N, C-alpha and C positions, 0 to 999 in steps of 0.2 A: 295735799300731805296734811296729817292733822295730828304732827309726834306733840306727844306732851315736851316741856318746861322747854317754851320756850324764850331763844336769847337775840338780841339784837348785837348787830355790832354794826360799831359809825364806821357807814364807808367814808370815809375821809380818811380812814391813816391811807402808811404811804405802803404801795406797794409793795415797793424794795424794804421795807423795811419788818412788814410784815413777814415771821416764821411760816405757815403753810405756803404760802406763795415763793418764802423760796427751797422750802421739802418740794413744791409742786413739779417746782424747775427740775432740778437733780430728778428728783422721781421719771419725767420728759423724756433729760438726756438720756441717763439709761435705756429708757423703753424704745427710744430711738435704733440704738441698734439694733436691733429683730427686725428689724424694716424691710430687707431685705431678704432677709432667710421666710419670712411670715407671706412676702408680694411672691416668693417663690416658693411656696409647702402649697400654697392660695389658688394657684393659676394652676398644677396641674391633680390639685382633691378637689379644691371650691371656684370650678373655672368659673361660675355660677354667679359667686359674688365679687362684689366688689375689691381690687387692690386695699390691703388693712393699708394702704401706704396714703388711698386719697379718700379715708371714710370719716378722718378729721373737719379738712376744710369742703368733704362736700365736692370736689372739683369734679367727682364724676357723673359721667352724663347716664340716666338714670332709664335705663329701658337700651343701653348702647348691647353692640354684639361683643360675646366675651363667650373666651375658651378656643377660637379660631386656631391656637396652635396645639389644642388638645388634641393628640391622636391614638389616646388611649388609652379608657377612662373605669377601665378598670381597678382604681385610687378611689374615684369619686363613688362607684357601686359598695364597693368596701365599705368607706364612709359612711359613706347613711344608713346601710346595712346595718353597719355595727352600733353608732345611735339610737337607732331606733329598736335595737336589739335590748340597753340599756333602757333607755326611756322602758321597754315594757316589765323588768326585769329587777329595775328599783322604784317605780312611779306608773303601776302597769292601770290605764283608763275604767273606766265603771269596772275599781277597784281598792280593799285597804289596803291602801300600802305602812300601818303605822298605826297604831293604836300609844296608849299612854299609860303608868305608868305611877306609883310615890317615889318620890324620892331617896322614902329611908324605908327601913323594914318596921312597919309599925304594928303593935298587937290590940288585931282586932277581932267583935264579937261577930258571930255571923250574922246577925242586923245591919253591921255596921259596914262587915265584905257586900254583904250582897246590894245596899246601899250606895256607897261608891263603885261598883262593878256601873250600876246604871249611871251614874255619875257618867262614868268613862265612854261608858256604850252610848252615849247621847249627843257628848261630846266630840265623840268617832266620827258620828252620823253625820253635824252640821261640821265638820273639819271636811272632810272627804267632799260632802252636798257643797259645800262651796269655793274648794276648789273644780269642779266638773263644772259646773260654771263659769268660773272665768276662762278665760283663754290660754290658761300652762299649759294642756299638752298640744300647741299652739308653738308656743315659747319656747319649752322645754328642746324639741330634735333640734334647734339651730343653736341654743348653747349649748349641749354635749357634739354638736359636731367641731364646731369652735376649740373645746374642751381635747377634741380625738387629735386636732393640729396641736396646739399647742396652751393656750386658756379660754377657757367659757366664764361668759355675767349673761346673770337675771339677776333683775330688777323688781322686787315686788311690792305697790306702793297700794295706798289707802284705794279702793271703787265707793261705791254710794250704799247706803243699808244692802239694797237691792242684788248689789251683785259687789260684792265686796272688797274685790281682789283683783287688782291691776299687772299680768307679767310683761316683761316687758327681754328680750334678748339684747346684748348690747352689740356692737359690734367692734370684733378686734381690735381695729384700728381707731375707735372709740373710747380705749381701754388701758390708763396709765395707771396701773397694779405697785401695794406697794406691801411685802413679807413683815411681819409679823414678828414680831422676838420668838413665838413658839413655832413657825412656822409656817403657819397659815395667813392668807391674805385677809387682814381686813377694814386695811387702809387702799379704800381708790381712788381714781381725777377721772372723769370722762371728760373730756373734750369735744366737741361738736357743735355745727350751726340752729340756732333754732328761728322760727320765723320769730318778727315780734309780735303777731296775736296771738302766741302758743303761750306765749310768757301764764299771760293770767291763767290760765286753763292749768299750765302745769302748776306752776307756781304764785293764789290766787289771795296772799297775804305779801307777795314780794313788794317791794318801795324799789319802786323805778325812778331812776333821774331821769329828771324834766324834757331833757332833750330826744333821750330813749320814750320816754312817755308821748310825747308829740312824735316823733316817727313812727309810731305803735296805732296813733288816731290816723296821721294821713297816707300811710306807707306800709299799711300792714306786712303786707308778704314781701317785706325785705327782714334779711335775717340777722340774727345777731350769735355772735361766737361768743359761745356759750362754755361756761367750767364748773360743774359739781365737784366738788371735794369731801370727802366720808374716812375720817381720820378720826380713828378709832385710839382710847386713851387708856394704858395699859394697865393704871391707876385702878383708874374708876371700872375699867371695861365700859364703857361709852361710849356711847360715837355721837362726834360733833359735824353737822351738814350743812354747806355752806356751798352758797351760789352765786358766781362771777358773769359779767358779762361785760362788754365790747370797756375797753378802758380799767380794767379791774375794779370796778366799782360793785359791791357788793348790793347783792338783791333778797337773798334771803336766806338766814341762817338760824337752825334749830338743832336744839337734839337728841339724836336718837332715841324712843328706845327696845332697841334690835336693827340688826345688818338689815339697812335695805340693797343693795345691790351685793350679791354674791357671787364669790369670784371661785373659781374651783382648775382643779390640775388633776389628771389622769395616771402623767407621768411627771416626772423634774429633773431634773439634776444637781448635785446638792449644789450651793451655793449661787446660783440664778429666782432666780422670781420669777418670769414668765415657767410652762410649763413645757412641754416637749415630748406632744404627744407619739404614739405608734407611727400614725398620719409621718411626720416631722421626721423618726427615727428611721423611715426605710426612701427617701427623698431619692436615694441612690439606684436603687429600682423600680420606684417609681420612672423617674427622668432615663433610668436606662431604655425597660418594655414602653415608654412613649415617643422613642427615635429607633427602636427596634422598628413599629408598626411603621415609623412617620417614615423609612428603609423600605420595608414590605413594599408602600403603599405604591412611592413611585415607581419601582423594579415595575408592581402593575400593572403602571401607568405604561409603561414600554411594552408589556407581553401585552398590552391591547393595542394599541396604536403603531406600533414596532417603529422602529426604524429606518432610514431610507436612503436606497444614494443613489446618483444620477450620470450619465453622462451629461457633460457641458458640448453638446450640438449647437445648438442655437436652435430648438428645436424644441428642449423641455422646459422650464422652469422655473427651478423648484420651488419659488417665489413665488408662485401662481396657484400653485397646486396643492389642491383639499381634496383629502382622504377622504374616502365614504361608499355608503357601498351603489355599486353599478357606476362608478364609475368610467368614464376615457378618458385616458393620459395619451397623448398623441407623441412620437419618437420618427425618430430619422431611420433610414434605411436600413438595414443594418446595426443600430446599437441597442445597446442591452433593455432601454431604458432606465423606469425604476426597479430594481436591486433592494432586497428586505435585507437586513445588517442582523446577525444572533446579536444577542446582548452579551456581554461575557462576565458575569455572574450570577450561578444562580441561587435564589434566596428558596433553599428546600430544611436545608438546615435553619434558616429561621423561624420555623415553627417549637422545634424542641427547645428554643432559647426565650421563648416567649412563653411558651409552657408554664413554663420552669420559676420564670420572670413571675408571672401575674399569682401562682399559686407559692410563694413566697411573699407579694404583698400578700393578698388575702386572707392569707396565714398569720402574715403581721399585724395585721388592724382590724380584723374580727378574731381574732384567738381559734382555738381550736376549733373543727365543728365535727359533727357526726357525718356518717359516709351517706350522699346521699342516696334518696327514697327507687333510682332503677339501676340501681349497679346491684349485683347478684346475691343474694339471701344472706345474712351475718348469724352468726349467731351471741348469743344471749349477753355471751361471757364477754368478745368483742365490743357489743354495744354497751357491755357494762364498766369498760375500762377505757373508753372514748367521753364514756362521763362526767368518768371521774379526772380523767384529763383535760375535762372540761371548763367540771367547776377549781378544780386544781390552778388553773389562769384564771379564773373567772374571780372567783373569791379575793385571788389577794389584789386584782387591781380594782377591786373595790373599792376596797377600806380607805383607801383618801377619798376617793366619791364621799362616801358616809362620813365623813369624818369636813373636807372642808364642802359640801353642797348638803348633803341631808339633814343634818343639826342645824344647820344655821339658815336652811330655808322653811324647816317648821318653827322653828323658833320665830321667824319673823310673821307666818302665817299668824300661829296663832295669837302673836302681839295682838296685831288685826282683829282680827276676830273675837278679843278681852276686851278692847280698847272701850271706854268709856260712851266715842262716836258710834259704834256699830249696837248701840242700845236696844235700839229698836228695829236689828235689822232679824232676818228670823234665823242667821247662822249664824247670835252673838251665842257665845260660850261666858256663862256668869258664872264668879265662883269655883275658877279654876286652881285650886288646891283643897288639901286635906290637915283640915288642924291647923293652917296657917303650914305646912307642910309645903315644896315646890313639886309639877309635878312634871317629870322628864319623858322623853317618847323613847317608845321603842322599835325599831324596824321590823317589821311583818311584811317585808316585801321578799315576791319568788328567790331572790340572787338569795337574800339574807336565809332563807329555809334553806337552800342548797345543805348549809353544814350539817343543820339539823337532820338534815332525811338521809345524810350520807352517813352519819352517827346512827338515827336506825335502823339503816341496811345491815350494818356494820354486826351490831348487839341482834339482830333477826337471823343472821348468820350466823352466829355462836351458840343463838340457841336452840337452831334446827339439829347443829350441830349435836350439843346433845340432845337431844330429842333422839336423833337418829341413832345415838350412841347407849344412850344406858337408858332408852327407854319414854315412855310420855309420863307413865308414874312417878319415873324421879321428877323433870324434871315442872309437872305440877307444883308439886312441892316444894322447890327449890321458889321461881318466880310468883312474882304474884300477879297472874293473868291478867283481870281487870285492870292493873294501874299499868301495864306492860300495853296492856288494847288505848287504854287511853291518851298513852305517850306519845303512840304510835300515831294518832287520831289530830293529838295540838300538834305534831314534828312538821304533817304535812296537813295543815292551814285545818282542819276540822274547827268548823266555828264550836266554840269553848262553852256557849250558852244552850246549846243543845246536846249536850250532854248530862245528864246526874249526877250530884252531888253527891261524890261517898260516902260520907256519912247519911242524907238523907237515902242512897241504894239501902244503906246497910240497913239501915231503920228499917224500911219497907220490906225488906229481903226477911228481917225477924217477925216484924205484925203478919207477914204472908206462914213465917213459919208457923207461928201462937194458934190462928187463925184455923190454920191447916188440922193442927194440936184439938182444939179444941172440936170444929168440925170430926173430926175422928171420936171424944167423946160421947159427943154428942150421938154418933152414931152406934155404936154399941150403947148406949145407955139407953135407946131403943129396942134396939136388937135384945137385950137383956128383960124389957118390960114385955113388948110379945112371947117371948119367952114361957114368963110366969105368965100371962091371961089359958 
């Protein structure tokens, strides 16, 4: 950790009187009410994850067999696909998904505007290069999956000058969030176990108690219970970061320059802190589908192996019979031997019920989708309406992610890349302000552009109607065609630096017109001179 304004707290203070510890205990008590619901949701939606109730204590065995009770994986598949789609729509790999702009409108001449544009382009390139180098795209899907169940959390820490960013998804079982007055989770606590030899790596400036330091030397693989606190102060806008180990011994404290742990939700219920994502909302259908598949499999086992009855004639002993191809089973003369029984129920109707359940689960988690490619030919109108339906669901659901995930994430990354400790890094961003004014991030990810693209489609449809009704001459007189073309290209992510400046283009056009007139005048002079000779 390399944040500025380091402040030490006395570890001799009584834990019972520390208001932050009392606040942590209250938040932990509220968080424990969610354990049963989360354990059930993770059991069916993310069966390969450790149950949230075991994460703080580390009691689960790494590599243990999980998901044995799951018979239907529709929810798990839909959840993984939705998380991957959201990542591609908000944070597409190997593409730029954020830009920067001045916080205030400023009157600038052309030279100053070009200089600022070049500075922003360099900052944008370094920003995304540092992200692509780090483990961002490995950790973000893990946090997004948690968010589509309940609440996701991602830590952003200082790295080295050669790799300045370190990301980490926080297991939901270790997370204890606390909502701020503005409705965003800005205060959070994390309770986990850490090996003693890792304490000096995670917190190089930590002051370990004498007993803990001796244990770290003699038994470095032993674990210590660690509680991390990030407490947001609304009055100052700063965040206090404190670390405690066994017995409430404080080993590290500082004031963060930007929010380190970003907690975010896709959806929630008023009055609750933890999120209720689409997977949690579809739990009734998920459990029903799992039960239907379980019963179908049991019925299939009866259909394959069958049920049999035999006469108790002293010859046939049902306890010693094994059914397999080619087996010869003795029977008494005149007895019926083994007789197959027909199952009392048929599960032909189960396919209808299961298909409907799977459709509801997939749509509830993933949202509306376009028709698959293997279906009949679809009209352009239908595809347009399906895309509009998809946008109507995707965009509103993403607004909370922009507020709780995107902007705090960009602020933390910019804080690290502009920190003096990164001055020697090739990704260091210097002088990230304009005339003392702050710089704000501007989302340019594909999902944010969906609204702009929808607006351009509506505008172009209206313009096409004008052309077809009143003729192209009137359309060309009413609309500024070059400006319309520029607006269309920008809304579809065409690079702005590849387009000519309108003033420069007008000046070049005028210059070409002047040169054409001059050439015509010279040609006329030449013809006049030849005629005089």
